[in-house]
Structure formats: C-alpha cells, structure tokens
N, C-alpha and C positions, 0 to 999 in steps of 0.2 A: 468356483475356485478363483482365488486372487491372482492377478497377473504379476503383482509386485509384493514384496514383503513390507510389513509395517515399518521395519527398520529402514528400508530404502526410501519409502515415502517420507518418513520423519527426517531422514538425512537431507532430502531435497528441500523440505520445509525449513529446516535450520539454515540451509544455504540461502533460501528465499529471504528469510529475515535478515541475514547478514548482508545480502546485496542491497536490501532496502535501506538498512542503516548506513551502509557505505555511500549509497546514492544520495541519501538525505544530507549526509555530512559534506560530500564533495560537489554535489550538483551534477555529477556524471551518471546518467541512467543507462549507459550502454550495457554493462554487465547484468543489470537487473532485467533489461529487455531480452538479452540473449538467453535467458533461462526459459523462454517460451519457444515452442516449436515454430517452424517457419509459417505454418498455417493456423496458428493459435487464434482464438477469439477472446477479446476482452470486452465485457459488457459493463459499461459505466453509465449508471442511470441518469446522470445529469448531462454528460458529454456525448453519449451515444455508444455505438458498437465499433470496435476496431478489429479488423481481420488481418492477420499476418504480423509477424514479429516486427517488421519495419514500421508498419502503421502504429503498432503499440509504442515503439520507441519514439517515433515522431511526436505522438500525442503526449506521452509522459514527459518527455524532455521539454516540450513547449509549455505544458500545463504547470510543471513544477518550477519552471524558470520565471513564471509570472506570479504576481501577487494574487491571492494569498498563499499559493503553493510554495512560493519562494521563502516564506516565513514558517513553513511546516516541515522541519527536518527530521522528526522522529515518528516512528510507527510501532510502538510496543504492542505486543500481542497480550491480551488479557487472558484468553483461553483458546483452546483449539480441540477439535475432534478429528481423528483420522478414521475414515471408513476404508479399510484396506481392501475390501471386496470390490468396491467401485474405484478405488484409487483417488478418493476425494479427501480434501482437507477443508473443514469449515472452521472459521475462526472469527474472533472479535478483535479488530485492530483499532487502537487509539491513534488518531491523527493529531499529533501534538505540535502546538505552535512554539516558537522560540520564547525564551524568557523575555517578557516585556520590560524587564528592568526592575521588577519588584519581587522576583522569585516566585511569583504565582504560576500555577499550571493551568493552561487553557488547552482543552482537547475535546474532541468529539469522536464517537466511534462509528465504525461501519462493520457490517458482517461481510466476510469474504468467502466465496466458494472457489477453491482451486481444484482443477482436475489434472491428475498426474498422467504423464504420457511415457514415462520411462526415461532412462539415461539422464536423470537429473533435470528433466524439462517438464514444463506445464503446457497443456493444450488449451486451457480455458481458465479465465478468471472473471468473476462477477462480484462487483462491490455494491452492496445494498445499504442505503443510509437515508437519513432525513435531511434534505438540503436546508430546510428552515432552521433546524438545530445547528447545522454547521454555520450558517450565516449569523445566528445569534452568538455563537461561541466566538467567531471572528470579531464581531462588534464589541464583545466584552474584552477580548484581547486588545483591540485598538484603544479602548477606554483606559485599560490598565497601562498600556505603553505610553499614552499621552499624559497620564497622571504621574508616571514614574519620574523620579528626580533624574536630571541629566547627569550622565556619568561618563 
C-alpha cells in the first residue's frame, strides 16, 4: 500500500520544479534545499554524496555560483514517472545554458531519482549523467558565445 497519494507526490514534484526555476533565475538556492528532509542524501556522481539539508544547500549554492553552473539557469523536465508505491519520481532533466548570444540552445540531460518523504519534502536525490557529454556541451556553448556578435 502506498504511503502517499500520486496527487501528493506530483504536487511536491511540481513545487520541486518551481523551486529549481526560481533558484536558477535568482541564484538563491535556499528554498530549493529546504524541500529536503534534515537527514536527506544527495548523490551527485561527479561531486560526491551530501548528507543533510545544510550540506546539500552548501554544495548547491557553491556549485551553482561558480562557472559553468552560474551559466546554467534552466532545468526543464523532458519526462517523468511517478512510482506512487515507493514514493519515487524518476525524470529526465535538461541542464540548459544561458543563450550565448545567437539564440542557440545548449543543454545536456541527466536522469534524476527523487524519493518522497511526505509533507512536501524529499529524502533522497540522485543525479545520473555523463560528465564527458556535459563538458562537450559546455565547450560548444563557449564557442557559440565567443562567436556571437557583441550586443
């Protein structure tokens, strides 16, 4: 039997996306981090594991304030699946760079696993991606930015 309804999990996931969009736009990751439980785990395959809401906040704030994270303000979801029996959401997230000045889109995806803990909070996130593809995408974005007319 499911602990939470599909509607509750989906509502929390909509809020997750809204907080990511707000954080990408403003650079303030506090509300995004606060949606994790105090003892949450965040598995990030390039940067490591972060345990606890404050560790997640410290990492995401620092990471997204530095290049290339500072140039990656959008995280649209391509698709998602809700497993209401487990309380899990699996999705494909596009990590989209700012317009380099020529209106081209530069993005790379990751798969994210979120584990719901109730009350609008997540106890776990894991991001799975290919760092080489991310580096290639960032290099292509840099080339487009450098070739774009000064505006």
